[in-house]
N, C-alpha and C positions, 0 to 999 in steps of 0.2 A: 146238421150245421149247415147252413146256407154261405153260400160265397156270393156278395154282392158286387155289382161296378159300381168303383167308387166315382166314376165320371159319369155317372147319370145325372141329368138335371134334376134340380130340386125345385119344385115351385115356389115362387116366393111368397114370403107369408108375413114379413118382419121389413117396418119401415126404418128400420135403422141405417143411417147415411154409411155408404160402400160395402154393406152387407152383401149383395149381390156381386161386388168386384172382388171382396174377399174372396166369397164361393169358389169364383170363377179360378182364382189365383189358387188355391187350395186342396181340390177336389182331384185335378187334375193329376197334381203329385202324391196323392194321398195311396195309392198302389192298390193292392188286393183289400178286400174287407170281407170278414166273415163273421156272420150273424151264428151266435152259439144258438142252440137246442135248449140245452138244460142249463140249470145254477150251478154244475160244477165248477167252475172258474172263479165266480164270485166266492163261492164259500169253502173255495181251498185256499184261501188269501190270510195271510196274518194271524195266524192261529199261536204264534209264538208269542203276540203283542198283548194277548189275553185270554185265560183259561174262561169254560162255562161257568166255573164258579166264582170269578171275579166279575165276568158279568151279570149274572144273576145278582151279586150283593149290590151292584151298581143300581137294575132296575130297580130292587125292593125298595130302594131311599132316594131314586131318582122323583122329583116332584113334576117332571115332564112323561113320566112314564105309568100308565095304569096297569095295576097288576089284573084286579077284578077281570077287567074289559081287553085286557091282552093286546093294549095299542098305545101309540103315543099321543100326549093329548094335542092334539092338533085340532081345528074347527072341521066337522065332519061334511059338510057340505060346500057346494061352490060359492053359495051367495054369503054364506059367513067369513067363507074365507077372505073373500073381495071386500067384505064391510071391516076386517081389520087390514091390519099390514100385512102384504102377502109372506115376506120373508122373515120378518122378526121370529116367528113361533117355530121356523126350521133354525134360524142362527140359535134360537135358546139353547134347542134342543142339542145340536152338534155342540154347539160353545161347553155346554154341562161336561159332554164326553171326553171334551178336551179336558178340562179343568180338572176332571175327578182322575185320568188316567195318567194325564202328560203334567200333573202340578207344578212341576218346577220349570219346565219348558212354557206354560200359561202365564205363571206367576211372574216370568222375567221377560212372556210377548216375545220369546222364541217362535211362537206357534199363537196365531188369535186367528179367530174367527171374526170376518170382516164383511159387511153389505157392500158391494158394489153396482148393486143395479143401476146405480145413480151415477158412477164414476166414468169415466172414460181411459181406459187403460189404455195408453200409448203403444201403437205397435212398431217392429223395427223401424230404425233410423232409415233402414235403407226401403223401406216400404212409404207409400205414399203418405204424406202428413194426414190425409183423412182417415186412414185406417185405424180404427180403436175399435176397443170392445168394453161389452158390461156385463159380466157374468153377474148372475144374482150373489153368490158368495165367493169367496177364497179363503184360504187358509195364507193369511201373511206369514211370512218366515224371515229370521235371522241366525245367522250362522254362517260357516266357512263358506258355500256356496252362494249366498244371497248378497246381493247388493242394491241399494237405493237404485230407481229407475234413472239413465241419463238426462242428463239439463239439457233442456233446449233452449235456445237463443231465444230472449223476450220473452220467456214464461217460468214461470215460480217453479220453484224445484218439486215433482212430486212426491209423495211419501209412499206409492203402492202402485206395483206394476208388475209386470211379467218376470222382472226380475228379482223381484221380492217373495216372488209366491209359490207355494209348496203345489197347490190345484185348486181347478175350479169346481163348482157343483151349483149347476142350473137348476133352478126351481121354477115348475110349472104349476098350473090347476088343473086338476083331473077333469077332463071331460072338454077342456080346452087346451090339451097339448097339444105339440108341434108333431107330426109325423114326424117318424123316426128317422127318415134319409135328412129332414131339417133338423134334428137332435145332432142327428152325426155330422154334419156340415157344421154347427157351430161350435160342437166340442173338437173337429178338427183344425178349427180357425185357432182356439185355446191351445190345443198342442202346439202345432205348430211356430207360435210365438213362444213357449217353453221349452223347447229345441233351439230356438234361436237363441234368447237371451240367458240361457242359463248353457253353456255350449258343454258342459259334462252332462249332461241330460243321457240318460239310457232307454229309459222309456215314461210315459205319461198316463197317469190316469185320471180322467173325469168323471162326475156323476151329474147324473140327471135324474129329479126327483120330481114325480106329478102324483101329488095327492098322497096314497100310502104305497106307491110304486117305486121300486128306484130300479135304475138302468146302467150299470158298468161299461165306460167306454176306455179301451187298453189301446194305446198307439205304439209302435217301436218300429225297426227299420226296415220293418217287413210287410209294415202296413197296419190295419187295425183291425180289434174286432171288439163284438160288444153283446152283452147277454140281454136276452129276454127278461122283461120286466118282473121283479121279486117284489112278494109285497115284505116291508121292512115291519109290518105290524106282526104279523105271522112267524118272522125270522128277525126276532131284535138282536140275536147274537151277530150273524152274517153285517147288520147294518153298521153297529159298535165297532165292529174289528174294521170294516171298512172306512171307517171316520176314523179309525186309530192308524191304520195305513196310510190314508193320505197324508196324515197330520203327523206321522210320528217323527221325534227326533232325531233320529238315524237317518239322515240323510239317504244311505243306500236303499229304507223303504220305499222312501217315495218316488225312486227313479234314478237319482244320481251316481256318478260314479268319483266315489269316495277318495280315489288316488291321486286325485287332483283336488288342492287346496287351497284355501285361500286366506290372509291375513287381512280382516278389515277392520280400517278404521273410520268412522266417523260417517257409518252407513258405507263407506266406499270402499271396492278391492284395490288396496295397495301392494302388494307383493304375492306369492305362491308357490308350491310346491307341487312336482309331480313323483310320485312315486313308481318305478317299474322294477322287474329286473332286469339283471346286468346279464353281461354274455357268460357269467359262470355259474348264474341263477341265483346268484344273492341280492338281496333287496338292495334296490339303489334311488335314492332322493335326488331330486334336478331342482334346483329353483327355476322358476319359473323369468325371462328375460323379459315378456311382458304378461300382464294380465289377461289381455284379450288372445282368442286364437287368433294363428297368421292367416289361418283359412277355415272356413266353417259354411260347408253345404248347410242350404236350408231345408232342403226335401224332408217328409218325414219318412218317406218312403226310398230304400237306396242303400248307398254304402254309409251315407253320414258321416262323411270324410272330415273329421278336426283335425288340422297341424298344430303343435304347439312349440315354439321359439325357447326351448332351455339352457343352461349353462351346464358345464361339466364341472361339478365340485373340486376336481380333482386338476382339472390343468386351466379352466378355465373356456375352455373349447366349445363354442356356440353350435348347441345341435339341432336338429328338426327330428319331433315326437309326431307320427302319423297315425293316429288312431282313425278306424274304419270297421265296417259290419260286412266283409265279403259272402259272398252267395255260397252255399254249401259245396255245390257243385262245379265251384272252379277252384285251381289250385291257387292257394297263399302265394299274395304276392313276396313273400319273404323268402321262398321257395325261388323265388327269379334274382332275387336279390342276392341271394348265396352263389349262386352262380356266377350272378357278375363283381363278384368280389374280385378287388384288383386289376377289373375293364378299366382303361380310363374313358371319359363320357359318359359313364354310365353311374347313377347315384349309390353312393354306397353304405351298406349298412352297417351299424354298430353292433344292436342288439336287437331281439325282436320278442315280443309275445304272442306266438300263434294263435292260441285259444285262451282268448280272457274270458268267455261266455257263450251262453248260444240262445237266440230267438225264443228256442223251444222249451227253455228253461224258464225266462219270464212268463210264458203263459200254459197253463194248466188245462186238458182237455178231457182227464177223465173216460167219460161214456161220449166224449162228442171225439167226431173224426179231427184228426190233423193233417190227415192227407193234404188236403189243400194249402197246408201251410209253406211258403218261401222259409225255410229256414236259412237263417245268416249267422257266422260263427264273427264273434268279436276279435279284433287282430290289434295289437300296438304295434309299430316297429321306429326305432330311434335309427336316425342317419347321419348321413356326415349334412352340414347345413352348408350350401352354396349362395348364391345372389342373387337377384331379380330375375324374374322372367325375360325371354330372350327380348322382349320387346321394348326393356329400358336401354338398349344397346345405344352407343353416342356416337358411334361411326361406323362408316360400310366396313372397314376392314374388323373390328369387332363383331359386327353381325356375320359376315362371312367367317369367320374364324369361331364363331360358335355353333354357325349352324354344319359347318365341315367335322368338326371333333364330335357331336352327337351323332354325327352321321357314321362316323368311325365307329364309335361305340354301339351303333344299332349293329352294324356287319360283324363286330367283333362278338356278338351276342348270337346273332344269328349263324355263326360258324359254331355255338356251341348249342344251336337247338333251340335257342327260345327266340320268338317272334314279339314283339312289342305290341302291334295291332291298334293302337291309340295313339300314334304321333301328331300331337295339333301343337298348336304356339302357347297353349298351358303347360305340356311336359317337356317343355327346355328352358331351360336356365341360363344365365351366365356364370360361367366360373368364379373364383374370386378374384379381385383384384389382384394382376401378376400372375395369372394361373398361367404354367407352362403350356406349349402345346401337346394336343392331345385331353387336355381338362378345359379348355375356355369356353366349352359347350358342354351343359349336362342333360341328358335323356333322364327323365323322371317317373314314376307312375305308372307301374308295369302290374296293376290289378286287372288289366284284361289281356296279359301276356299270354302267351301257351308257349307248350312243347310240341315238337313234331311227335307224331305219332311212331308208331312202328312200323309201318309203311316209309316212313320219310315224308308225311304231308302235315301241315297242318288245318285244324279245325276250317268247317267252310266260312266263307262271310258270312260278317254278322251286321246289316246296317245297323242296328241298334248301337253298335258297339261304336265310339267315337264320334268325332264334330262333324257334322256334314259337311260344312264348309271347308273342311279338309280331308276329306274322304278321298278315295280313288274314284276314276270313270266306274269300275267294275264292282266293288263294293256298292255305290249310289245303286246300279244296275240291278243286283241282287235284291230290291225293293219289292218289284214289279215279277218276280217268278212265280209259277205258277206250277203247282201238282202237274205232271211227275217230275217237273227240272228241279235239280238242286243246286246250291250254288258253288262254285269253285271252291278249291280251297285257300286259303287266305296265304299271299304271298309276300316275301319280301319287295317284290315290286309295288306291292299296294303302298307300303310305307314308304317305301321312295319317294311313289307319286304324292304322299303327301307332306313329305319334304318340302317338295317344288312349289305346294299349293299356300304352304308355309311362306317359302321366298315370295311368294307371288301378292298375298297378303300384305305381307311388311312391304314391298315395293311400291304397292299402290295407296298404303294408308299410311307411309313415313316418308319421311326423305331421309338424307345418310347425316344428319345430325340427330337423329330419334324424334323428331316433332312429328305430330299425327295430326292427320287431315281425314276428312269423311270419306265413308266409304262412297266409291263411283259405281256405276249403273253395271258393271260384269261383276263384281262380287256380290253385290246386291240381288241379283239374278242368281248367282250360286247359292248362297242364303236362302232364298223366296222357296225356289225348285227342289223338288224330290223325285226319288227315282231314277227312271230313265229319263225322264226331262233334264235334271240336273247332270245324268251321265251324260247325256250329249251335248250338254251347252259346254262341258268339262275339254268333252273330248272335239269339239270344234274348233276351240282355244287351242290345245294342244297341237292339234293337226295343220291347222291355217291361220288363229287370229294371233300367234304367239308374239306378242308385240306389247310394247308400254306406250301408252300415248303419249302426245307432243305435250300434252299439260302435265306430266307427271316424271318423264326421261329428265326435263333438267335438274331435278331434283336428286338426280343418283349420278357417279361418274361411272365412265365409261367401263371400268372393269368390272365392277357391279353387275353392269347391264349386260356385260359380254357373258358372265358367268349365269346369269338368269336364262338368257337367250340359249346358251350353249346347253345347258341343264334342260330345257324344255326340247329342245332338239333330239337329245339322246333319249328321252322316253318317247317321244313323239315315234323315233324310230320301231320301237317293238311297239308300239299302242295298236300296230292292226293285226301283227298275230296274236294280241290277247284280245281284240273285238274278235276275231276270227273263231276264238273257241265257244262263242255264244253258239255257234250254231253245230256243232261238233257233239259227238257220242261221248259220252260221260268217259270211256275210256281213254279217249281221244286225246280228252281235256287235261286227262292226270298225264300223259304220256307228254305233252308239250309243257306242262307246268314241272315236269319232273327235269326237262331237258335247261328250263330256263333257272332250275335251282343251281343245275351243274354250273352254271354259268355268271352265277350268285358273284363269285368273286370279282371276274374281270366287272360285271357292272358296276360292281362298288369303288374298284378303282378307277375307273373311267370319271365317275361323278368327282371322285375325290381329287381328282388329276384337275378337274374340272375348277373348283374350288381354290386350291392351290396356285393355279396359275391367277385366279381372280385377286388372290391374297398376295402374290407376288406382284403383279402388276401395280396392286396398292403402295407397296412399301417403296416401292421402286420412285413412285410419285412421290410420297415421304420423303424419301431422300433427297429426291432432288429440290423439292420445295426449302428443305430445311438448309440443303447448300447453298439455292437463292438468298435464304434469310441471315446466312451467316456474317459476319462483317468483313469487311473486304481488308486482305490483309496488305499493307503498303509498306517498301524498303525502306526503311531510314539510313543513310549515311553515317559511317562511323566516325566518333568525333576526331580532331585533328590532335594527334598525339605531339608531345615536345620529346625529344632526345632523352630524358630523363624517366619516359614510361618505359614501362616493362615491355617484353616481346611483344609484335602485333602480331605472332601465332598465338598467344592465349586470348579470350575472353572473360568478360567480365558476367558473375552470375545473372544481371540484369542482360548485358547482349545475348545470353543464352536462350533467354527467354522471350527475348524478343527477335529471334529469328529463327524459332525451333517453326516447323513446318505447321500450316493452321490445323491439320488432322490431330497434333497433338496437344496443343492451346487448350485450354478450357474455355469452350464456346459461351459466352457472357449473355446470349441473345436468346432465348427460349420459344423453339416453334411450337411449342404444345405441350399439354401437362402430358405426364408418363401414364395416369391414370385414375379416374374419378374415384373420389374415396367413396367405398362401401356403405350402400346408405343400410341405415338398421331395419328389420323387416320385423 
């Protein structure tokens, strides 16, 4: 077995418009590619779908297979194949297999072999409009996981696309076939679209057929693997079983997660359910609030995170379901969330399924060595659902409250031994409308979190973890370290620095009402630079250039700008000591970090006080503005009373209301809405 670098450039051999762009997009995100050396994987699949005797019976009666010659009835040379319709003979053979074994599905047209070599199958709507694909053949599918392609403005509705096909099959002429690197690239493009447009996909398998040979490509969240060419004339049993597996009416066979199902009307998903295990291990069915995921990561290789919004049938509470494939060597997120139960400012878990499957169970190796496999474990976590990402703030006060409470949550978890390590703008969300202090901002996504080891330290900094724009100077600097130098342990100050860069990003790209602006030169440099260059740029900003340009400052109230300045000044006071550790011996570095960790409570408290002062200043301005907008109290002289009226020491009810102090009267002028209604997610 060999491992191929998926980022290797392939020589352009096709004229398809946009194909080279698509390959540049998909190949870097494909991950490790394993080239299998035997046919064990292909021959191990789908034996439960057809026995040898059932396949024998089919071959004896098939008009597309010659028993005496032991081959499929296909043109035997290049010229004859080109003289016929290249795709029709293969479509006929594959269709005959589907009809024979999947009779009901074939008759109901829930599985149908379709020639698409001249059809433009539209890629995801998030991709450029020029990105389309033309697989030779596809298995068109109907069922609880499939729907018609999305309708594009100004275009007729398409009847077939990546949202309603089970697999793709590439047909090439033997002797004129594409190199395997090109076959891999095209199969990867198809696989990526199937993962995106069928969000409950666990794996994708694609066939490439050249003359009398087939090659099976398998894709999952650990990357890809493919088989050597297999002569399907010599081994018709494997060929038939692969066709059956890739067209199976059982959606699990073709790589779909059947715990997520939809009700389809007129070809469109209209509602759905998600089935999982509750906290007491009983099965629980949640209705989907939306038929599309709240979040879906498009990369083939990686965690493949997909988030769903569901409703608890018991009480109607909205919850978030997070499906992901974690690396086998990482601590599962649910372990950190279990530690976070009851901690304000941190996502709260309801239940979890920590081991729903593994990549190694999707790949059979047999005689092939699986040492190069990056195994991943499928997990599902049910969590409380909060509001929108922090960038959806609508006031400076809401922004400061959200950041402040997320920092408090981070502190409380750090005190329990958990360090987030991936503090970024995507991982802080606003609390639900009307949330009490402590829950106005929520820290989420603990996939990269760690626990401190027996020595009291967390693992070394890893520049591959986190978003570079928000990474600390020390984490960025670790990119360029060379042997024998080792990165220092990631610590709480790295994460606190990330909180500061989140505030910097928002200050520079938004105004106090949440209106966005283009990134300026500074942030573009941070986003462009890598390694020590990026580290130096941020270090210079902390030490000498920590100010808000005159073009940006007027967008924000003074109280928030004071928080920004004071937060940065505090980090700058610690920065030089952290810089010095780059030139120390490892033992000295650990001693410095241990000392800083012992002062972590002071660090957090200082930053929290900075935020509290800013929030208090903003509230003071709010109260002063409200008082100025309140209608003035104008004394009204009492009416002249006749001698026959009651005692002047008593007032009528109207007089009582009229002379109440302003603070006790209902204020009829509204200074501002109490809160914005929560938008659906």
